[in-house]
Every structure is written in structure tokens, then in C-alpha cells.
N, C-alpha and C positions, 0 to 999 in steps of 0.2 A: 567614522567610526566613534559610537559613543562611549565615553569611559567612566568609569565608577570605581569608588574603594573595592578593593577586595575582600572580601569575607574570608573568616577561616575555613570555609569548606571547600571540597576538593573541585578542580576547575574542569569542565567539560564543554568540549566545542562539538555543537549539534551542528550537523550539515543539512540546512534547510529550516525555514521558517514559517511555511505554508499552513493550511489545514491538514496536510496528512502529518505534521508534526506536534499538532497544537496539544495531545494528551501526553506525549513523553515531555515536552516543555515544561507544562503544567507540572508533571510528576518531579522533575529535576530541581523547578523552584521548591516545590513543598519540602522535598528533602534538604533545601538549603545549601544545595551546590551553586558553584560560582557557574553562569551558564553564559556561555559565548555561543551565540548562534548568528548563523549568515544565511543571506538569501538575496538574490539581485534583485527581488519586489522590495524598494523601501518601504511599502505599505504591508509588507507581510505581517497577518494575525498574530503570528507566534512572537514577534518582537517583545509585546508586551510583558513576557516572561523571560526576557534577556537580560542579565545585567551589562553585557557588553554585545554591542549588535555590528556586524559588519555588512556592507552591501556588496556582497561577490556572489558568484556564481556557484552553485554547489557543483559544478563540472569544471570549475577553474582550480586544477588540481597545483599548482606551482602556486598561486595564491594562497589555496587552502593550506599548504605546507608550509609558507613564510609566517603565516596567522599563527598556527598550531606552536612553531618554535616561539615566537615573539612571544606569546602568552604562557608558555611554559605549562601547557595543560598536562592532566592526568589521565584523561580517556577522551576519545572522538566516538561518533555515533552518527549515521544517517538512518533514520526512522524513516518509514514509509515511502521511498523513493529509491530506485533499484542502482542505477549506474555508480552514484555516489558511494555505494556500499563498498565498492574494490577500492575508492579514493580513500576512503577511511580505515580502511586496513592498511593499504601502503604508509599512509601518515604515520599510523599508530606505529608501524615497524619502524619506520624511518627515525621516530622519537623514542624508541626504545619502549615503547609502551605494550602492556598486556593487551590484546583484544581476543575476542570470540573467535574470529576467522582470521587466517593466513591471508596476505595478500593474493598467493595462489589461489586458493579456494574461494576468494571474493570475487577473482578475475573468473573464475570458471561459472561460477553462479549467475554474474551480471551479464552475461554472452548467451545469448539463447542458441546458436549456433555450437558453441562447445560443450553446453547444456544438453542440448539433444543428443549430441556423439556421446556424450558420457554415459546418460539413461539408456542409449541404447547398447552401450558395451556392456553395461550392468543387467539389461533384460529388465530393466523399468519399463512398466506399460506406459506407450505416449503414442500420439495419433504418428501415422505415416508423413513422412515431411522430404523435401529436396531443396537445395540448395541451387537458386537463379541469378546469373549475373547480368541478363540482357532481358528488356521488357518483351523483345518476341519469341523469348522461348515458350514452349508447351508445358502445360500442368493439368492435372486435374481438377475438376471442378464438379460440385462446389467446394472451396476450400477457403482457409485462412492466409492471408499472405501478411508478412509482417517484416519491419526493419529487425535484424536479429541483435541491435544493441542499441535500441530505443525503448522506452518504459511507455506503457498506457497506450492512446491511440496514434502515437505520432507513427506514421509508416502503415497502420493497420487497416486492414479493408477486408469484409467477408465478400466472395466472389460467387456469386449463385449461378451466373453464366459464362460462357466463354467470351462472349463479348466485353466481358468487363475486366478480363484478366490483364491485358496491357496496361491500362490507366493504373490496375491496383499495381503491377509489378512497377512501374514507372514511380510512384509515389513512394514505394516503400523502397527503391534503391536512391531515388533522392535524398530521402531522409536517413537512410542508413550511413552510418560512420565508415563502414566498411565496403561500401559498394555493392552490396549483394542484397537478395532478399531471402526469404525463408517462404515456402509454399507448404501449407500444413493442410493435411485431410481435416475434412469440417466433422469432427465426432459428433453426431447425433444424441443430445441426451441433454441433461439438467448441468448445471455448474454450482461448483462447491466449493468451499476454500476449507483447508485446515490449518489451524493456526496451533504451535507448538513451540515447545522449549528443549533444548538439549543441554543435558548437563552431564561432563565429562562423558561422552559417548553415548548416554541414555537419552533415547528419544522420547517426550514425553507430550502427546497429544494433548490437546484441550479443547477448542472446540470445532467440531465440523458444522460450518454454516452453509444454508442456500443462497445463492447469488441470485437476487430477483431483479431480471434486468428487462429493459424494455427492447421493442422491435429497432431496427435501424431507422434514425439516422443515429442512435445510441446504441450501436453493437458494441456489445461487451461491457457497458458501463453499467455497474450495479446502479441498481435503485434502491435496494435495502440488502441488508446481510440478515438472514433470520436462523436463529437457533433455539432448538435442534432442529438438524435438517431431517427433510420428510424423505431424501431419495438417497442418502449414504450413511454409513454409519463406520464399525471398525474397517471394513474392507478400504474404505477412503482414505483411513488414518494409517495401516499399513503399507499402502501404496507411497503415501507421500513419506514415510519413515524411511522406505527404501530409495526413495529419491534423494534424501538428505544423506543417506549411508554413501549412495552412489556418487556423490559430489564432495563427500568427505568433511561434511560439518558435525561438528561433535561438540558445541558448545553454541548458546545463545538462540535467540526466536527463529522461526521461520514460519513463513507464510507461503501454501501451497495450492493453485489453482489445479483443480482437478474438472474432468467431465465425466459425468456417468452414463458410459456408452451400452450397447448390446453386451459386450466382453467384460463389462465391469469397469471401474476407473481408470482414467488414462491421465496422464501429468499433461497441464498445459504449460505451466512454468512454477517453478521456486523459486523463492526470493530470500535470501539469509538476513531478513529484516522482520521488524514488527510492519505488521498490515498499515495500508495507509488510510483506511477507511474506519477509524477507531475502533479498529477490531481488539484490541489489547483492552479499552474499555468496557468491552462486550464480554471478552473474557472475563473481567473481575466481576459485572454484573450476575453473569450465569453461572461463575464456578467460583466466586472469590478468590482467584488467582491473581495478583497484582503482576501483570505481564510486563508494565511501564518499569516497575521497581527491578523487575529480573534484570530487563534490557541495560538499564541503568549502572548496575551492580557488575554485569558481564561487561560493559565498556570500560568500567573502570578496574577492570581486573580483580575485581573482589570474589571471594569464594562462593558458589553458590550451593544451594540445597534443592534438589528435585520438589517440587511443588507436588500436592496432591490433591488435585480438583475434585470437589464435591457440587453437585448442582446447589443453587441457592434459590433458584426460582424455576416455574415449569417452562418458561420461554422467555426471550428476550430477542432483540434487533435493534440494529441501526437504519434509521430510516432515512435518506437523503432528501434533503431540499432543492427542489429545482426551480428555478426563478424563470420568468418570462426573459427574452433577450432585450436586452438597451442597458440605459443609463440608472442606475440605482439612485431613488430619490429618498425612500425611507422606508422601515418594516415596521410594520404593526402586528400584535398579537404576541410577540415573543414570551411575555411574562404570563399571558393567559395560558401561553402551552405550555410553560414550565409548570404550571401548578397543578395539572391534570393529573388523574390516577394513572401510578405505574410511569410516569416519566422521571426519569433519573437526571435527565439533560435535555436541554434543548438549545442549539446555537446557532449563530448566524456569523458567516466569516469576515463579510463585507461591510465597511464604512459607505455611507453617501457618496456617490460620484463615482463609485466602480463601475465599471460597463462590462456588462456580462456576456459573452459568446456564444456562440452554438453549440450544445449541450453536445454535441458528437463529438467533440473533442475530449469530453471528459472533465476538463478542467475547471468549468464554471459550476460547479456543485455551491449552491447559496448558503448551505451548513447543513447540519444532520440531527436528528433526534434519538435519543438512547432510551427505549423503553423496556419494561419488564412485563410480564403477566402471567397468567396462570396456566398458559400455554403458549405455543409460537404464535398462533393465529391471534390469540389474545393480546399478546404484545404488539404483533402488526396492526391490530385494530386499533387498538391506544396510540400508536405510533402516527396512523393516519389521520386520526380524531385531532390529535395535538398538531400536525401538519396543516389541516383545514384551518386552522385558528390564526396562523401566520400567512401575513401578505405583503408581497412587496411590490412596492410603487415604483414602475420604471418609466422613463421618457422612450417614445418608441417601441413600447411592450409589443411583441407577438407570441402567441402561444409556442413552446418548443414541443413538448412531449404530451 
């Protein structure tokens, strides 16, 4: 762990220093906070914003608790990743710190199983689902098979035919901490994300974005987030609000994924945190609301004022950069991409020597472009143009998508 003299600012512990935490970490540094960041990856790109860094897994609760006590922190936050949300809440309670969600609520939000049960009790629209404990159990197909206590693509499968079910269940059960899998109805329809913030029990919806995805092997992994949504509006925000209320979330940011089925929006899952795909930066570009700043204040126990979102542009998007698979040698064109019209930011996460794996796991996005335009499609076109200027040189390259 590296140490530097502490400035006068408040001390914030950030769980994670990867691409999903970059926006929050940059905002914390800009505010003048003393940032203690931890990540199991010594080369995590967010460490450059940290005053102190620790090589600790974001899931190692005992060591995180020890670090929090030793550092005499004023707040703790887990942006962009699910499971540590509950760890952050419990650590805050143990340290006697104010926190936007309690340990009980955070544990509910981070378990897909308990979340499904609670949403069902509250009558919130969601896919049909069942718990499976053995890989030879029967379930309807097509379906989505998940580990109930993992994030992203770990243990996640899209099952289109009955012959694929057993392998999907084996993978999900093996990945699950609890040794069970959830099989969910595959809701046919586009996927959207509602980014929101709650202040004193008031749910304030911000952006409703379309999640533009690729076909398998990149199932469920967004290639871009585009605002405003072409397929959803106030109805999606209302369902997201109902989900937050059912889970007991009264303060702080939420990130809710929904599918727009024939009967309307259905909740895929809600996370009591900032989105991990530069969603806060997209909110700021689109609406002028500094969601990173609100999340920081919530984590530090400061009083929040409900934002008043107003569109600043006709359209905005985050477009992710997908590299060839292989060892990164160099990246060209990033400065040229940043200089294009409508490009607010273009960033690459990794340094030469990093090995990009299969994109289907969702972990090996190489970077992202934040673009605005006169419309949603204009923003996407500008982002695509900038992305085409960026070239990844890798050894053993082969096309992924």
C-alpha cells in the first residue's frame, strides 16, 4: 500500500479502481478529497486518481473493514460494481458512518434472488423466474440462466434450446456463491437503463438510455448506451421507481436495467449504485446533473438537494471500444478521436502489455467515447466516426465482434 501525506479534505474509501470507477475517482480528486482506492489489480487504471492505494479484492470484506478503520475514513462507496455495495454499507455501519443505504437494504439489492422475491411481493413487473439447485432440473426455454449473487457475465447464459440448458445450469451453479441458479423468462424486446437518484425518499429519474448490444457471444454486454431512448420513456422510469421503493432505497443513485416487453417494461435488475459504463458522465452531458458529485455527497453523509434535470443537448451516448483479442502493443489515434466534433471524451483503459480476453465476458472493453449531438443518432454517428480513428495494435489479434 502506497502512502502520501494526507490533505485537509475528507477521506473517502473507494471499492474498485477499474474502468467502472474512473468517473467517480476523477470527480473525487477534482473535489479535493483524500482518496483511498483498492483493487486486486495492481495496474487498475483508476489508481492514478488515488492518494493511497491498496491491492485488495473488492470482495475481501475483512481486509476492507480493517483498512477503513486504519484510515479513519469519512465515507465509503462502491461505484460500478454490485457485490461490494453491500460490503460498503456494512463497513459504513461498523464505522458509525452515514451511508445512503443500510446494510440490510444493500444486501437485498445485491442478491438477484432476494430482489426477485421482493419485487414479486410488491407487484413490480418482472420476468417469470424459478430457482434451480441441480443441473438436471427442467426449465422453460428460451430463458436466461444466472448466478443469483454474481455480477455481469459470470455464470450468465442465454439458453435458446433445451439441449443447452444443462450446461448453462452447471456454469451458473458453479459460479454462484449460494450453489443455486435462477432461470428467468427471456423477455423479448429492447433493453433500457434508467439512471436515477433518490433524495429523502424522492425518486428523481434522470436518463433513460437504450442499451445497444451485440448478438452472442457478447450476449447482455452493451456496445453503447444511447440517450434519449427510442423505445421507452416515462413508463420505464415509473417501473424503476417502483422497484427502488420495493427494495427500500430512499437515498443515493440507482441503476435499473429493464426490458420493454409486449406488456411494457419489466425489471431485469436494480443496482443501488452508479452505473459502471460512464453513466454518470452521460447524465451530466445530457442533463447537466453531476451524478458523480451527488454520489460522493451521499457517501460522505452530506445533505443532498434533489436535482432538476434539463436537457442540454439533443442526444448523447457512450460508445465502448472493443479491441481484438491479444496482447496490447500500442494504441493510435486517440488524440485525433478526441478532437472530433461532439466528442467530450475518448479514453483507453489499458497500457501496452495488457492481454485482452474474449469480449463475451464483458470485462475487456478497451475504452469508451462520450459524444453529444443534435440527436441520439447524430451522437452515435459522431462516436462511431471517432472510434474508427482509434487503432489497437495487438499480438495474436483476431476479430471478436
